[in-house]
C-alpha positions in Angstrom: 0.0 0.0 0.0 2.8 2.3 0.9 4.5 1.5 -2.4 1.4 2.5 -4.4 1.2 5.8 -2.6 4.9 6.5 -3.3 4.4 5.7 -7.0 1.3 7.9 -7.2 3.2 10.8 -5.6 6.1 10.4 -7.9 3.8 10.4 -11.0 2.1 13.5 -9.7 5.4 15.3 -9.4 6.4 14.4 -12.9 3.1 15.7 -14.2 3.6 19.0 -12.4 7.2 19.3 -13.6 6.0 18.7 -17.2 3.3 21.4 -16.9 5.9 23.9 -15.6 8.3 23.2 -18.4 5.6 23.6 -20.9 4.7 27.1 -19.6 8.4 28.2 -19.7 8.8 27.4 -23.4 7.9 30.1 -26.0 4.9 29.4 -28.2 5.7 27.9 -31.5 5.9 30.5 -34.3 4.5 30.2 -37.8 6.9 30.3 -40.8 5.6 33.7 -41.9 6.2 35.2 -38.4 9.7 33.7 -38.4 10.5 35.3 -41.8 9.2 38.7 -40.5 11.3 38.5 -37.4 14.4 37.6 -39.3 13.8 40.3 -42.1 13.5 43.3 -39.7 17.3 43.7 -38.9 18.1 42.9 -42.5 15.7 45.6 -43.6 17.3 48.1 -41.3 20.7 47.2 -42.5 19.7 47.4 -46.2 18.0 50.8 -45.7 21.1 52.3 -44.0 23.3 50.9 -46.8 21.0 52.5 -49.4 21.1 55.9 -47.7 24.9 55.8 -47.5 25.1 54.9 -51.2 22.7 57.7 -52.1 24.7 60.3 -50.2 27.9 59.1 -51.7 26.5 59.3 -55.1 25.2 62.8 -54.4 28.6 63.9 -53.2 30.2 62.5 -56.2 27.7 64.1 -58.5 28.2 67.5 -56.8 32.0 67.2 -57.2 31.6 66.2 -60.8 29.2 69.1 -61.4 31.7 71.5 -59.8 34.5 70.1 -62.0 32.3 70.4 -65.1 31.4 74.0 -64.2 35.0 75.0 -63.6 36.0 73.4 -66.9 33.2 75.2 -68.7 34.3 78.5 -67.2 37.8 77.9 -68.2 36.8 77.1 -71.8 34.6 80.3 -72.0 37.4 82.4 -70.5 39.8 81.2 -73.2 37.2 81.7 -75.9 36.3 85.2 -74.9 39.9 86.2 -74.5 40.8 84.9 -78.0 37.8 86.3 -79.9 37.9 89.7 -78.1 41.6 90.1 -78.9 40.9 89.3 -82.6 38.0 91.8 -82.7 40.1 94.6 -81.2 43.2 94.0 -83.4 41.3 93.7 -86.7 39.0 96.6 -85.9 36.0 94.9 -87.4 33.4 96.0 -84.9 29.6 95.9 -85.5 27.5 98.9 -84.6 28.5 102.5 -83.9 32.1 102.5 -82.7 34.4 105.5 -82.3 37.5 105.6 -84.3 40.9 104.7 -82.8 44.1 104.7 -84.8 45.3 101.3 -85.8 48.7 101.5 -84.1 47.2 102.3 -80.7 44.4 99.7 -81.1 46.8 97.0 -81.9 48.8 97.8 -78.8 45.9 96.8 -76.6 46.4 93.3 -75.1 43.8 91.1 -73.4 45.8 89.8 -70.4 43.0 87.7 -68.7 39.3 87.1 -68.8 37.4 85.9 -65.7 33.8 84.8 -66.4 31.3 84.4 -63.6 29.8 80.9 -62.8 26.5 81.8 -64.6 28.5 83.0 -67.6 26.7 86.3 -67.6 29.5 88.6 -66.4 33.1 88.8 -67.7 35.9 90.8 -66.1 38.4 91.6 -68.9 41.9 92.6 -67.8 43.7 94.7 -70.4 47.2 96.2 -70.8 48.3 98.8 -73.3 51.8 98.4 -74.5 54.2 101.3 -74.9 55.0 102.7 -78.3 58.3 102.0 -80.0 61.3 104.0 -78.9 61.5 106.0 -82.1 57.9 107.1 -81.8 57.1 110.6 -80.5 53.7 109.6 -78.9 53.0 110.1 -75.2 52.6 106.6 -73.7 50.6 107.8 -70.6 48.2 109.7 -72.8 47.9 106.7 -75.2 47.0 104.4 -72.4 44.2 106.8 -71.2 42.8 107.1 -74.8 42.9 103.3 -75.4 41.2 102.5 -72.1 38.5 105.2 -72.6 37.9 103.8 -76.1 37.3 100.3 -74.6 34.9 101.6 -71.9 32.9 103.8 -74.3 32.5 101.0 -76.9 31.7 98.2 -74.5 28.3 97.6 -76.1 29.6 97.4 -79.6 32.4 95.1 -78.6 29.9 92.8 -76.8 27.5 92.8 -79.8 30.4 91.8 -82.1 31.5 89.1 -79.6 28.0 87.7 -79.5 28.0 87.2 -83.2 31.4 85.5 -83.0 30.1 83.2 -80.2 26.7 82.5 -81.8 26.9 78.8 -80.7 26.4 80.0 -77.1 23.1 81.0 -75.6 24.2 84.5 -74.6 27.3 86.7 -74.6 28.6 87.9 -71.2 28.5 91.6 -70.3 32.0 93.0 -70.4 33.8 95.0 -67.6 37.2 96.3 -68.6 40.1 96.7 -66.1 43.4 98.2 -66.9 46.8 97.0 -65.5 50.3 98.1 -66.2 52.2 94.8 -66.9 55.5 96.5 -67.4 55.4 98.2 -64.0 54.2 95.0 -62.3 57.1 93.1 -63.8 59.6 95.8 -62.6 58.1 95.6 -59.0 58.3 91.9 -59.0 61.9 92.0 -60.2 62.8 94.4 -57.3 61.0 92.3 -54.8 62.9 89.2 -56.0 66.2 91.1 -55.7 65.5 92.3 -52.2 64.3 88.8 -51.1 67.5 87.3 -52.4 69.6 89.5 -50.2 70.3 92.3 -52.6 71.6 95.5 -50.9 73.7 98.6 -51.7 77.2 98.2 -50.5 77.7 101.9 -49.7 75.4 104.8 -49.3 76.9 108.3 -49.6 76.3 111.3 -47.5 73.7 112.7 -50.0 72.0 109.4 -50.7 74.1 108.3 -53.7 76.7 105.6 -54.1 79.5 108.1 -52.9 79.8 111.4 -51.2 79.6 113.5 -54.4 77.1 116.4 -54.5 73.9 115.8 -56.4 73.4 117.4 -59.8 72.5 121.1 -59.6 74.7 121.9 -56.6 78.0 123.9 -56.9 80.9 122.8 -54.8 82.5 125.2 -52.2 80.0 128.0 -52.9 78.3 129.8 -50.0 75.7 132.2 -51.4 74.9 133.5 -47.9 78.4 134.9 -47.3 78.5 138.7 -47.3 81.1 140.3 -49.4 83.7 142.5 -47.6 84.2 146.1 -48.6 87.7 145.5 -49.9 86.3 142.8 -52.3 84.5 145.4 -54.4 86.0 145.8 -57.9 87.3 149.1 -59.2 84.5 149.1 -61.7 82.0 149.1 -58.9 83.8 152.1 -57.3 83.6 154.0 -60.6 79.9 153.2 -60.8 79.2 154.7 -57.4 81.4 157.8 -58.2 79.4 158.4 -61.3 76.1 158.3 -59.4 77.5 160.8 -56.8 78.6 163.2 -59.6 75.2 163.1 -61.3 73.6 164.0 -58.0 75.8 167.1 -57.6 74.8 168.4 -61.1 
């Protein structure tokens, strides 16, 4: 009898343990729910990868677009500089244009052209070369005349340039700036000499290389010194005697 009770008690314990184990296990999932659970982290990973690829492509496209824009600006700069130089040197300008003698017009050089990113504005840097050494023209006056001619005929020059560049949508408006290339070269040469350690070996008393007097000064002459009475010449005495004689008459 006792054996039967012990067997029944052991069986009841096993049943309780089985029930407890069953409650601790998670419920079985269907295949569709398992696919959904597995796909969520994969979807997050794929979305982040797609975003990173999108931004990388956007950055690359912006860089390429900037490079294309800079290349396009460079090509337009070269084209405007070349065509404008030909127009000025040949003198074939459409519209009402004031006359400028051929020699001075051909001395105008287009040093540089800087076109804006939208290709609507162009800053044209010009330089007017000096005349030949055997010419009697005034270089400073010629530079003023040539630059004034460029500014006053900007519209006619732009109109002619637009016809030369008819393959483009529009021609940029021109703004002329004058520079003195020769003076700039001289200044750069002096700066280079000074930076390389150039210096005058000796400076004279009056600012020259030696102590000699500058041009226009007379050596050993003191014009403030008063002349003594005995230094008067005989001719001066005769002159004063004549004046006294005239007064007595």
